[in-house]
Structures are given as structure tokens and as C-alpha cells.
C-alpha positions in Angstrom: -19.9 0.2 -25.3 -19.8 -3.6 -25.9 -21.4 -4.3 -22.6 -23.9 -1.5 -23.1 -25.0 -3.1 -26.3 -26.5 -6.0 -24.5 -29.0 -4.1 -22.4 -32.6 -4.8 -23.0 -32.2 -7.6 -25.6 -34.2 -10.1 -23.6 -31.2 -12.2 -22.6 -31.5 -14.3 -19.5 -29.0 -14.7 -16.7 -27.6 -17.8 -18.3 -27.0 -16.1 -21.6 -25.4 -13.0 -20.0 -23.1 -15.3 -17.9 -22.1 -17.3 -20.9 -21.3 -14.2 -23.0 -19.1 -12.7 -20.2 -17.3 -16.0 -19.5 -16.7 -16.8 -23.2 -15.5 -13.3 -24.0 -12.9 -13.6 -21.2 -11.9 -17.0 -22.5 -11.4 -15.6 -26.0 -9.3 -12.7 -24.7 -7.2 -14.9 -22.5 -6.8 -18.1 -24.6 -7.4 -17.3 -28.2 -6.2 -13.8 -29.2 -2.5 -14.7 -29.3 -3.2 -17.9 -31.2 -5.5 -16.3 -33.8 -3.0 -13.5 -34.3 -0.4 -16.0 -35.4 -3.0 -17.6 -37.7 -3.8 -14.3 -39.3 -0.2 -13.5 -39.9 0.6 -16.9 -41.3 -2.6 -17.2 -43.2 -3.7 -20.5 -41.7 -6.3 -21.9 -39.4 -4.7 -22.5 -36.0 -5.9 -26.1 -35.3 -5.1 -25.8 -31.6 -8.3 -23.6 -31.4 -10.5 -26.7 -31.5 -8.7 -28.4 -28.5 -8.9 -25.1 -26.5 -12.6 -24.8 -27.2 -13.2 -28.5 -26.3 -11.2 -28.5 -23.1 -12.9 -25.3 -21.9 -16.4 -26.8 -22.7 -17.1 -24.3 -25.5 -17.1 -26.6 -28.5 -20.6 -27.3 -30.0 -22.4 -25.2 -27.4 -25.7 -25.2 -29.3 -25.8 -28.9 -30.1 -27.8 -31.2 -27.8 -26.1 -32.9 -24.9 -27.3 -36.4 -25.9 -25.0 -36.3 -29.0 -22.0 -34.8 -27.2 -22.8 -31.1 -27.5 -23.1 -28.4 -24.8 -26.9 -28.4 -24.8 -27.3 -24.6 -25.3 -30.1 -23.0 -27.3 -29.8 -21.1 -30.5 -29.4 -17.8 -28.7 -26.3 -19.3 -27.0 -25.0 -20.2 -30.5 -25.6 -16.6 -31.6 -23.5 -15.3 -28.7 -20.8 -17.9 -29.3 -20.3 -16.8 -33.0 -20.4 -13.1 -32.2 -17.8 -13.4 -29.5 -15.6 -15.8 -31.5 -15.8 -13.5 -34.5 -14.7 -10.5 -32.4 -11.5 -12.5 -31.7 -11.0 -13.4 -35.4 -13.5 -13.7 -38.3 -11.4 -16.3 -40.0 -11.3 -18.7 -37.1 -15.1 -18.1 -36.6 -15.7 -19.1 -40.2 -13.8 -22.3 -39.8 -15.5 -23.3 -36.5 -18.9 -22.5 -38.1 -18.2 -24.7 -41.1 -17.2 -27.5 -38.9 -19.7 -27.6 -36.1 -22.7 -26.3 -38.0 -22.4 -27.1 -41.7 -20.5 -30.4 -41.3 -22.0 -31.7 -38.1 -25.6 -30.7 -37.9 -26.7 -32.5 -41.1 -25.2 -35.7 -39.8 -26.8 -35.1 -36.4 -30.2 -34.7 -38.1 -30.1 -37.3 -41.0 -27.2 -39.6 -40.2 -27.4 -43.3 -39.3 -26.2 -44.5 -36.0 -23.1 -45.8 -37.7 -22.4 -42.5 -39.4 -22.8 -40.6 -36.2 -20.4 -43.0 -34.5 -17.8 -42.7 -37.2 -18.0 -38.9 -37.9 -20.3 -36.9 -35.7 -19.1 -37.9 -32.2 -15.4 -37.6 -33.1 -16.1 -34.2 -34.7 -17.8 -32.9 -31.6 -14.7 -34.0 -29.6 -12.5 -32.2 -32.1 -10.9 -35.4 -33.2 -12.1 -35.0 -36.8 -12.6 -31.7 -38.7 -15.4 -31.4 -41.2 -16.2 -29.2 -44.2 -19.2 -28.8 -46.5 -18.8 -29.0 -50.2 -21.7 -27.2 -51.9 -20.4 -24.2 -53.9 -19.0 -24.9 -57.4 -17.3 -22.7 -60.0 -20.6 -22.3 -61.9 -23.0 -23.0 -59.1 -22.8 -20.9 -55.9 -26.2 -19.4 -55.0 -27.6 -21.3 -58.1 -27.7 -24.6 -56.3 -29.8 -26.1 -59.1 -26.8 -25.7 -61.3 -24.6 -28.1 -59.4 -22.6 -30.3 -61.8 -20.8 -32.7 -59.5 -22.1 -36.2 -60.2 -22.4 -39.4 -58.2 -22.7 -42.5 -60.4 -23.8 -45.8 -58.8 -21.1 -48.5 -59.0 -22.2 -51.7 -57.4 -23.0 -50.8 -53.8 -20.8 -47.7 -54.0 -20.9 -44.3 -55.8 -18.2 -42.7 -57.9 -18.0 -38.9 -57.6 -16.7 -36.5 -60.2 -16.7 -32.7 -60.1 -15.2 -29.7 -58.3 -16.1 -27.5 -55.3 -14.7 -24.1 -54.7 -14.4 -21.6 -51.8 -14.8 -24.4 -49.3 -14.2 -23.3 -45.8 -12.0 -25.9 -43.9 -11.4 -27.5 -47.3 -7.6 -27.7 -46.8 -7.7 -29.0 -43.3 -10.8 -31.2 -43.1 -10.8 -34.9 -42.4 -14.2 -35.4 -44.0 -16.4 -33.4 -46.4 -20.1 -33.4 -46.9 -20.4 -33.3 -50.7 -23.6 -32.3 -52.6 -23.7 -34.2 -55.9 -26.2 -35.0 -58.6 -27.5 -38.6 -58.5 -30.2 -38.4 -61.2 -30.4 -37.8 -64.9 -31.9 -34.3 -64.4 -29.2 -31.8 -65.4 -30.7 -29.0 -63.3 -32.9 -28.8 -60.3 -32.7 -29.8 -56.7 -34.7 -33.1 -56.9 -31.7 -35.2 -58.0 -29.2 -33.9 -55.5 -27.9 -36.1 -52.7 -25.3 -35.7 -49.9 -22.3 -37.9 -49.3 -19.9 -38.1 -46.4 -16.5 -38.2 -48.2 -13.1 -39.0 -46.6 -10.9 -36.0 -47.4 -7.9 -38.3 -48.0 -9.7 -40.7 -50.4 -8.0 -41.4 -53.7 -9.0 -39.0 -56.4 -9.4 -35.9 -54.1 -7.2 -33.0 -54.7 -7.2 -29.9 -52.5 -5.6 -26.4 -53.2 -5.7 -23.6 -50.6 -6.9 -20.2 -51.9 -5.5 -16.8 -51.0 -8.2 -14.4 -49.8 -8.5 -10.7 -49.2 -9.6 -11.3 -45.6 -10.5 -14.0 -43.1 -6.8 -15.0 -43.2 -7.0 -17.3 -40.2 -9.4 -19.7 -42.1 -8.7 -22.4 -44.6 -10.5 -21.9 -47.9 -9.9 -24.4 -50.7 -10.6 -25.6 -54.2 -11.5 -29.3 -54.1 -11.6 -31.6 -57.2 -13.1 -35.1 -57.2 -11.7 -37.4 -59.8 -13.5 -40.8 -59.7 -13.7 -40.7 -55.9 -15.3 -43.9 -54.8 -17.6 -43.5 -51.8 -19.3 -46.5 -50.0 -23.1 -46.7 -50.2 -23.1 -46.5 -46.4 -21.8 -42.9 -46.7 -24.9 -41.6 -48.3 -26.4 -39.0 -45.9 -30.2 -39.5 -45.6 -32.1 -40.3 -48.7 -30.9 -40.3 -52.3 -32.4 -37.3 -54.2 -33.4 -35.4 -51.1 -30.1 -33.7 -50.2 -31.4 -30.1 -50.2 -34.7 -30.9 -48.5 -32.6 -32.5 -45.7 -30.6 -29.3 -45.5 -33.4 -26.8 -45.3 -33.5 -26.5 -41.5 -29.7 -26.4 -41.4 -29.5 -23.6 -44.0 -32.1 -21.5 -42.2 -30.5 -21.9 -38.8 -27.2 -21.3 -40.5 -28.2 -17.8 -41.7 -29.3 -16.9 -38.2 -26.0 -18.0 -36.8 -23.8 -16.6 -39.5 -25.5 -13.2 -39.2 -23.7 -12.9 -35.9 -20.4 -12.8 -37.7 -21.5 -9.6 -39.5 -22.9 -8.3 -36.3 -19.6 -8.9 -34.5 -17.6 -7.0 -37.2 -20.0 -4.1 -37.1 -19.9 -4.0 -33.3 -16.1 -4.2 -33.1 -15.9 -1.4 -35.7 -18.3 0.7 -33.5 -16.4 0.0 -30.3 -13.0 0.9 -31.8 -14.4 4.1 -33.4 -16.2 5.2 -30.2 -12.9 4.9 -28.2 -10.9 6.6 -30.9 -13.4 9.5 -31.2 -13.0 10.1 -27.5 -9.2 10.0 -27.5 -8.1 11.6 -30.8 -7.9 15.4 -30.6 -8.0 17.8 -33.5 -8.6 21.6 -33.6 -8.5 21.7 -29.8 -11.0 19.0 -28.9 -11.9 15.3 -29.3 -13.0 14.5 -32.8 -16.2 12.9 -31.3 -17.4 16.4 -30.5 -17.6 17.3 -34.2 -21.1 16.6 -35.6 -19.7 15.1 -38.8 -18.0 12.4 -36.7 -20.7 12.0 -34.0 -23.5 11.4 -36.4 -21.6 8.7 -38.2 -20.9 6.9 -35.0 -24.6 7.3 -33.9 -25.7 5.7 -37.2 -23.3 2.8 -36.6 -24.8 2.3 -33.1 -28.4 2.3 -34.5 -27.6 -0.2 -37.2 -25.9 -2.5 -34.7 -28.9 -2.6 -32.4 -31.3 -3.1 -35.3 -29.3 -6.1 -36.6 -29.0 -7.7 -33.2 -32.8 -7.3 -32.6 -33.5 -9.0 -35.9 -31.1 -11.8 -35.3 -32.7 -12.6 -31.9 -36.2 -12.3 -33.3 -35.3 -14.9 -35.9 -33.6 -17.1 -33.4 -36.6 -17.1 -31.0 -39.0 -18.0 -33.9 -36.7 -20.9 -34.9 -36.5 -22.2 -31.3 -40.3 -22.0 -31.1 -40.6 -24.2 -34.2 -42.2 -21.4 -36.3 -41.4 -20.7 -40.0 -38.7 -18.1 -40.0 -37.0 -18.2 -43.4 -37.9 -14.6 -44.1 -36.6 -13.4 -40.7 -33.4 -15.4 -41.1 -32.7 -13.7 -44.4 -33.6 -10.3 -42.9 -31.1 -10.9 -40.1 -28.4 -11.9 -42.5 -29.1 -8.9 -44.7 -29.0 -6.3 -41.9 -26.0 -7.8 -40.2 -23.9 -8.1 -43.4 -24.8 -4.5 -44.4 -23.8 -3.4 -40.9 -20.4 -5.1 -41.3 -19.7 -3.4 -44.6 -20.8 0.0 -43.7 -19.4 0.2 -40.2 -16.0 -1.3 -41.1 -15.5 1.2 -43.9 -16.8 4.1 -41.7 -14.4 3.0 -38.9 -11.4 2.9 -41.2 -12.1 6.4 -42.7 -12.8 8.0 -39.3 -9.5 6.6 -38.0 -7.8 8.4 -40.9 -4.2 7.3 -41.6 -4.1 5.2 -38.5 -7.0 3.1 -39.7 -5.0 2.3 -42.9 -2.2 0.7 -40.9 -2.2 -3.1 -40.4 -1.4 -2.8 -36.7 -4.9 -1.2 -36.2 -7.7 -3.8 -36.0 -10.0 -1.7 -38.1 -7.8 -2.6 -41.1 -8.5 -6.3 -40.5 -12.3 -5.6 -40.0 -12.3 -3.8 -43.3 -10.7 -6.8 -45.0 -13.0 -9.3 -43.3 -16.3 -7.5 -43.8 -17.1 -8.5 -47.4 -17.2 -12.2 -46.5 -20.2 -11.3 -44.2 -22.0 -10.1 -47.4 -21.0 -13.1 -49.5 -21.1 -16.1 -47.2 -24.3 -18.2 -46.8 -25.8 -16.5 -49.8 -25.1 -12.9 -50.9 -27.6 -10.2 -50.1 -29.3 -10.4 -53.4 -30.3 -13.9 -52.5 -31.6 -12.7 -49.1 -33.6 -10.0 -50.9 -35.0 -12.6 -53.2 -36.1 -14.8 -50.3 -37.7 -11.9 -48.5 -39.5 -10.7 -51.7 -40.9 -14.2 -52.4 -42.2 -14.4 -48.8 -44.1 -11.2 -49.5 -45.8 -12.7 -52.5 -43.5 -10.9 -55.0 -41.3 -12.4 -57.8 
């Protein structure tokens, strides 16, 4: 079913070949590693070296800065296949090579790129992105972390929570308030912060799912950051991130898609193998219709993701389409994972069955990169509402 799902989606030979090769790589090189990470509730750092050595790290970043030179569709395929291996590992890699690398690629000085971007793309430094706060998640205007000028430096105070890679990062992109305005986006700036700088305290958080990722609470207590570590212009932090955030929603949608597709694939196999009342359970209409609905939703989400990706690659405005892609894919993850678990019956409730992990991992697809209420708000505004 997984291979069948890629028919007629407009993928070229290069994309198909990449998908096939990368899936084989994940199955051969990553499954055992990520299994240990899931069991031990830690991000397996060796994943970065494996991806780098096989030429799969930063596949959708331009070659002239050390990436693989692939397009956004290539990035979509990368995150779908990596998430099929483990959603937690996929979350960590996404936070590193998209959220923590692309803003520096787009707005960083040559010196910042030399010190942070290029080593990150070689897996020599791991990055995180510190945006969410205890009282400011989707409400970015409510960020309270401050950056006070001190000579040629800045002193940062505040806290960030639910930060992917927060416990393992070497550097963190931190969004902080640099103006007197207590709310609003106009006084927000981005800083590249050494994760081991004096005054930084990090605490790992225990999650329902995505066990093979690091998620941390980070506090900044009078953390001194050199003025040379300001990313882009003071006061224009969120403006600088707009392109990264839109592209990020397109990419992260593939994580929800992968969970939904995996749930479908496992359920389709089980429905053809499990027998009850003298026949395979897939022969019963009550089961067959549920699986058919999962398949329709998976195709719809994939089509929306690729549409948004192609608009982005063409340089067209696609904020609405990116939010639609994220909305459909995250709903697919939630609905298909729960349906898969229930159709597997008692077997689905056992940890040795992957559907149990999919069920635990699915809610993050809804929450991450803005919950679905935010996506609906973006879509509604684009339609002239709200």
C-alpha cells in the first residue's frame, strides 16, 4: 500500500528514486537505533552522523552552503520517510536542520554561518529554536523573554518550554523582546545563544509520545550574548522568520501524513490477515469502510502538501495552503492512529505493536508548529473572515 500511495502525485524520477533509496536506508540503518532511543526516551545522537555519512542530512538546503541541493518536495519525502521510522527522531532532525539552520542561512552574517550554520550542516553542532514560552505558545505577541542592551552585548532573561532538542543542543535560536513594547511582534529579535553559556539551565520533559526526541524547559538567567550573535535586524525577528514558518508548516505536515500512512498500512495488512467468524476482518463492511476512509484522507493530505510545496517553490504566496496542509495531515494522524488501534483490538493496545506508538505520537502532529485552531484562523483570515 505504501508504494501504491505514491502513484499519480506528480513525482519525478528523481523524487521516486530518492524516496525508495531513503526508505531502504531508514529500514537498514535507523530502525534499530531509533528503537533504542524510544525505549530509553532519548534522542539517539548517532542518527546525525548516519544521515551525514549517507548524504541525507540537509537534503533540501542549497549545495552552496553545504546542503544536499534538493527541492522542497525532496524535503517533504525526507520527513515522511524519517517519521515512518520514528516520529521523535524526525522531530529532532526537523528542529535542527529547519528551525535552527534555515534562519541563519537566510539572515545570518558570513561569520555566523561559519561559526554555526556550516558545522550544523556537518552534524558537528546541534541546534534548537527557542520560541514557545509558558504563557506564549501560539500567542507569539505575548513573549516575555527580554534582551537588555549592555555595552555591545545583550543580557537575556526569561524561559522557553517544550523546546525540541533543548536538552542536547549546542546552540539555541532565542526569540526575545528588545523594545519597551510589552506585547506585539515589532520589538522581537532573534539571538544565537551558546547552549552552555553561564545562566542557561535545561531540564528534560517527559512526554506522552515522541519518546526518541529531546524536549526541554530552558531558563535564561542573565545570559550574556555578544552583539555579534544578533540574527538579522533588531526588532524584526518574526518578519525574518515568516518564510521559515510557512515552509516549516509544509514540511512538518509530512510528519502527520507519515503517521496516518503508517496507521493505514498496518491496518490494511492486519485486516487481510486477522480472521474472525470464518473470514478476514477486512471482508466486513464495518472494517472495510473505516480503512477506505483512512486511505481517502491520506491521499487528500498528500495532495494538499504537494500543492503547497509547489506554490512555495514557485515563489507564490501559500500561507493558506501551508495551513491547510498542516490541518489535513494532523487530523489524518489523529483519526487514523486511533482507528488503527481500535481495529487491531487487544493487539493494538500492546506496546510491541507499532500502532500503539503511532497512537501516542499522533497528538504532537496536531500541536506542533501551531495547533489546528491556529491553522483554521490563518485560513479564515485568508478568506476575508475574522
